[in-house]
C-alpha positions in Angstrom: -44.6 58.0 46.6 -42.4 59.6 43.6 -41.6 63.1 44.2 -42.5 65.9 42.1 -40.3 67.1 39.9 -38.7 70.9 40.3 -39.4 73.1 37.4 -35.5 72.7 36.4 -35.6 69.5 35.8 -37.4 70.1 32.4 -39.9 67.5 33.1 -41.6 65.4 30.2 -45.7 65.8 30.7 -48.1 63.6 28.4 -51.5 64.9 28.5 -54.6 62.4 27.7 -56.9 65.3 26.1 -60.8 65.6 26.2 -62.4 63.9 23.6 -65.0 66.2 23.0 -64.2 69.5 20.9 -65.7 72.3 23.8 -63.9 69.8 26.3 -60.9 70.2 24.3 -61.1 73.9 24.3 -61.7 74.0 27.6 -58.5 72.0 28.6 -56.2 75.0 27.2 -56.0 76.4 30.7 -54.5 73.5 32.1 -52.0 73.3 29.2 -51.1 77.1 30.1 -50.9 76.5 34.1 -48.6 73.9 33.3 -46.4 75.8 31.2 -46.2 78.4 34.0 -45.5 75.7 36.4 -43.1 74.1 34.3 -41.5 76.5 32.3 -39.5 74.8 29.5 -41.1 71.2 30.2 -41.8 69.5 27.0 -45.2 68.7 26.6 -46.9 65.7 24.8 -50.5 64.9 23.9 -52.9 62.2 23.3 -55.7 63.6 20.8 -59.2 61.6 19.8 -58.4 61.4 16.2 -60.3 63.8 14.1 -59.9 66.9 16.6 -55.9 67.1 16.4 -56.1 69.8 14.2 -58.0 72.1 17.1 -56.5 75.1 17.2 -55.5 77.3 20.3 -54.4 74.1 22.5 -51.6 72.2 21.5 -48.2 74.1 21.4 -46.8 74.4 18.0 -44.1 71.3 18.0 -45.4 69.2 20.6 -45.2 65.7 19.9 -49.2 64.8 19.1 -50.4 60.8 19.1 -54.0 60.6 17.6 -55.8 57.8 19.4 -58.7 55.7 17.6 -60.9 53.7 19.1 -61.5 52.0 15.4 -57.9 51.4 15.2 -57.3 50.5 18.9 -60.5 48.9 19.7 -61.5 47.7 24.1 -58.9 47.7 26.7 -56.6 45.3 24.6 -56.4 48.4 22.1 -55.9 50.9 24.4 -53.3 49.0 26.5 -51.1 48.0 23.3 -51.7 52.1 22.2 -50.2 53.2 25.4 -47.3 50.3 25.1 -46.2 52.3 22.2 -45.6 55.5 23.9 -43.5 54.2 26.6 -40.4 54.3 24.4 -40.9 58.3 24.7 -40.3 57.6 28.7 -42.5 60.4 30.2 -42.8 61.4 33.7 -45.5 62.9 34.0 -49.6 61.3 32.5 -52.4 64.0 33.2 -55.6 61.8 32.4 -58.7 64.1 31.7 -61.0 61.5 30.8 -62.3 60.2 33.6 -62.8 57.0 32.0 -61.1 53.4 32.8 -59.7 52.9 29.5 -57.8 56.2 30.0 -56.4 55.4 33.2 -55.4 52.0 31.6 -53.0 53.8 28.6 -51.8 55.9 31.3 -50.8 52.8 33.1 -49.4 51.4 29.9 -47.0 53.9 29.2 -45.2 53.2 32.2 -45.5 56.8 33.1 -44.2 57.0 36.8 -47.0 59.5 37.9 -50.3 59.6 36.5 -52.3 61.7 37.5 -56.4 62.0 37.8 -59.9 62.1 38.8 -61.5 59.1 40.7 -63.8 57.2 38.8 -65.2 53.9 37.5 -62.8 51.8 39.9 -59.6 53.3 38.2 -57.9 54.2 41.2 -55.4 51.4 41.1 -54.4 52.6 37.6 -53.4 55.9 38.8 -50.0 57.1 41.6 -52.6 60.2 42.1 -56.4 59.7 42.0 -58.2 62.9 43.4 -61.5 63.2 44.4 -63.7 64.9 41.7 -65.3 68.6 42.8 -68.6 69.1 42.1 -69.9 72.3 40.5 -66.7 73.4 39.5 -66.8 74.6 35.7 -64.8 72.4 33.4 -61.9 74.9 32.5 -61.2 75.2 36.6 -61.7 71.0 36.6 -58.8 70.3 34.4 -56.5 73.2 36.1 -57.7 71.5 39.3 -55.6 68.2 38.8 -52.5 70.2 38.4 -52.5 72.1 41.4 -53.9 68.8 43.9 -50.7 67.1 42.3 -48.7 70.1 43.3 -50.6 70.3 46.6 -50.5 74.5 45.7 -54.1 76.6 45.8 -55.0 77.4 42.2 -54.6 80.7 41.4 -56.9 82.1 39.1 -57.3 81.4 35.2 -55.2 83.7 33.2 -57.0 85.6 29.9 -55.8 83.6 26.6 -57.9 84.9 24.1 -56.2 87.6 21.9 -57.3 91.1 21.8 -58.9 91.7 18.1 -60.3 95.0 16.4 -63.9 94.7 16.7 -64.3 97.1 13.5 -62.5 94.6 11.0 -65.5 92.2 12.0 -68.9 91.8 10.1 -71.8 89.0 10.0 -73.5 86.3 12.7 -72.0 82.9 12.7 -74.7 80.6 14.1 -74.5 77.1 15.0 -77.7 75.4 15.8 -76.5 71.9 16.2 -75.0 69.5 19.4 -74.0 66.0 19.7 -76.7 65.8 22.3 -80.0 66.0 20.7 -81.2 68.1 24.3 -79.4 70.8 23.3 -79.8 70.5 19.6 -82.1 73.4 18.0 -85.2 71.7 17.0 -85.3 72.5 13.1 -88.8 75.0 13.1 -87.3 76.2 16.0 -83.8 77.3 14.3 -85.9 78.9 11.4 -88.1 81.1 13.6 -85.4 82.1 15.7 -83.1 82.9 12.8 -85.4 85.0 10.9 -86.6 87.2 13.8 -82.9 87.8 15.2 -82.1 88.4 11.3 -85.2 91.1 10.9 -84.1 93.0 14.6 -79.9 92.7 13.9 -79.7 92.7 9.9 -76.2 91.6 8.5 -74.9 88.4 7.1 -75.0 84.7 8.4 -73.1 81.9 8.3 -74.5 78.5 9.3 -71.6 76.4 10.2 -71.2 72.9 11.3 -69.7 69.2 10.5 -70.5 67.0 8.2 -72.9 65.0 10.1 -74.5 68.3 11.1 -75.1 68.9 7.3 -78.5 67.6 7.0 -80.2 69.0 9.7 -78.5 72.6 8.5 -79.3 72.3 5.3 -83.0 71.8 6.0 -82.5 74.8 8.1 -81.3 76.9 5.3 -83.2 75.6 2.8 -86.6 77.2 4.9 -85.1 80.5 5.7 -86.5 83.4 4.1 -85.3 84.3 0.2 -84.0 87.6 1.4 -82.0 86.5 3.6 -78.4 87.0 3.2 -77.4 83.1 4.4 -74.0 81.1 3.3 -74.4 77.4 4.3 -70.7 76.1 5.3 -71.6 73.2 7.1 -69.6 70.1 6.5 -67.6 72.5 4.3 -65.1 73.7 7.1 -62.0 72.4 8.9 -61.5 73.0 12.6 -58.7 75.5 11.8 -61.3 77.0 9.2 -64.2 77.1 11.4 -62.1 79.2 14.2 -61.0 81.3 11.5 -64.6 81.7 10.3 -66.1 82.5 14.4 -62.9 85.0 14.4 -64.1 87.3 11.5 -67.9 87.4 12.8 -69.0 89.9 14.4 -70.8 87.8 17.1 -72.1 84.2 17.2 -75.3 82.2 18.2 -74.7 78.7 19.5 -76.4 75.9 20.6 -74.6 74.4 23.7 -71.5 72.7 22.2 -67.7 72.8 20.9 -68.1 75.4 17.9 -69.5 77.8 21.0 -66.2 77.7 22.8 -64.1 78.1 19.5 -65.6 81.5 20.0 -63.1 82.3 23.0 -60.2 81.3 20.8 -60.4 84.8 19.1 -62.6 86.7 22.0 -65.6 86.7 19.7 -68.6 87.9 21.4 -71.2 84.4 21.9 -74.5 83.9 23.0 -75.4 80.2 23.9 -79.0 78.9 24.3 -79.3 76.2 27.4 -81.3 73.8 27.7 -79.9 71.0 29.1 -76.6 71.1 30.6 -75.3 73.3 33.2 -73.8 77.0 32.1 -71.9 76.9 35.3 -70.1 73.6 34.5 -69.5 74.2 30.8 -70.7 77.4 29.6 -68.7 79.7 28.1 -67.8 81.7 31.3 -64.3 81.4 31.5 -63.6 84.6 28.8 -65.6 87.9 29.2 -67.5 88.3 25.9 -70.3 85.7 26.4 -73.8 85.8 27.4 -76.1 83.0 28.4 -80.0 82.2 28.0 -82.4 79.6 29.3 -86.3 79.6 29.3 -85.5 78.6 33.5 -89.3 77.7 33.8 -89.2 73.7 34.0 -88.4 72.3 37.1 -86.3 70.0 35.0 -83.5 72.7 34.5 -81.0 72.1 34.0 -80.8 68.6 33.0 -77.8 66.5 31.9 -79.1 64.3 29.8 -78.4 63.5 26.2 -82.2 63.4 25.2 -85.2 65.2 26.7 -87.1 63.1 28.7 -90.3 64.4 28.8 -90.7 65.0 24.8 -89.2 63.9 21.5 -88.2 67.9 21.0 -86.7 69.4 24.3 -89.3 72.0 25.3 -86.6 73.8 27.5 -85.1 75.1 23.7 -88.8 75.4 22.0 -90.5 77.4 24.6 -87.3 79.8 24.7 -88.7 83.2 23.6 -87.3 84.6 20.6 -87.5 88.0 21.9 -85.5 87.2 24.8 -82.8 86.1 22.7 -82.5 89.1 20.7 -82.7 91.2 23.8 -79.8 89.1 25.4 -77.7 89.4 21.8 -78.6 93.6 21.9 -76.7 93.6 25.7 -74.0 91.7 24.5 -72.8 94.0 21.4 -73.6 96.7 23.3 -76.9 97.8 21.7 -79.5 97.9 24.2 
C-alpha cells in the first residue's frame, strides 16, 4: 500500500466534488480539513459543469476541471475525461460521489491513492475504500473520508461562516423549489405560506430559483396579493449573485435544497421546511443560525424518495401549519 505523504511533501490532491449544489457547499468542510492537515498542498477540483462558480468551496487560484456528461457520455467518456487529467500527476484523489463512474474517473487519472466509499461494486478501482457510516451528517461524511484515510479521529468541524453585521441586512429571501418533487412546495401552499408570513413579519420578499424553477416561481408570484412587496429573481441570478442576495437578507425561508445551504456562506439565518429527507443528514445543522420545521405526524416521515409515494403532492408539506412556520421564524430571529 502506498504510504501517505507527509504535510511537508506538499502533495497534489484532486477532489471530485459532488454533483448537487447543497452537497457541494457541504463539501467545503472537507476542503478546509485537507488544507489544515496538508498545509501548502496543491488542491485541484473536478466540478459538474454549471457549478464551477459556486462560491465558498474552491480556493482562489486552484485548478478546476469542468465535467459534463453530455460532452463525455457513458463510462467511456468518463474514462477519457480522467485520462486528460493524468498528465497533471496528482498524488491523491478524493471521490465524493459514490458512483461507479466517479471511481472510473479516479482510476483513469492514474492517481496512486484513490479514496472513496465502498459503493456500486467500485472497490477494485479505489486504493482506499471505506465503509460508509449511516446517520452521519453529509458534511461530516465527506470529512470522514479524510480522517479514515489518515487513520485519525475526526475533530469537530471548524466554523467557516464569516461574521456579518445584522444591522445591514434587510428582507426575506424565499426558495420554494427543490430538484425532488417531494421537497418542493406546491404552488397553493407556497402562496398561503408567503401571504401569512408577510402578514406576521412584514418585510420585502425576494423569490429566487434557477431557470428551471422559473415557471413554478412565476406561478406563485402571480397569485400573491398585489400589496405585497415582492421581487422575483427566479432564473435571473448566477450562483455568486444568488449567494450575494442571500447574504444581504435578514433571513431566508427555504425548501430543503441547495440554496438553503448557501445561507451558511454568509451566516444568514435560514428556516428550512422538511418533508422528504432527513435533517440530521442533509439539513443545515452544520452551522449555527438555522432552524428546521417539519410536520412530524406521518408514519412515512422522514422518507428519502424524490417523489411522494402517497399522493401527487406531498402531504408532509401540505399539512405543515403556517403558524408553526411563523413561530419557528420568530424564534430564529429572536422575536418570540
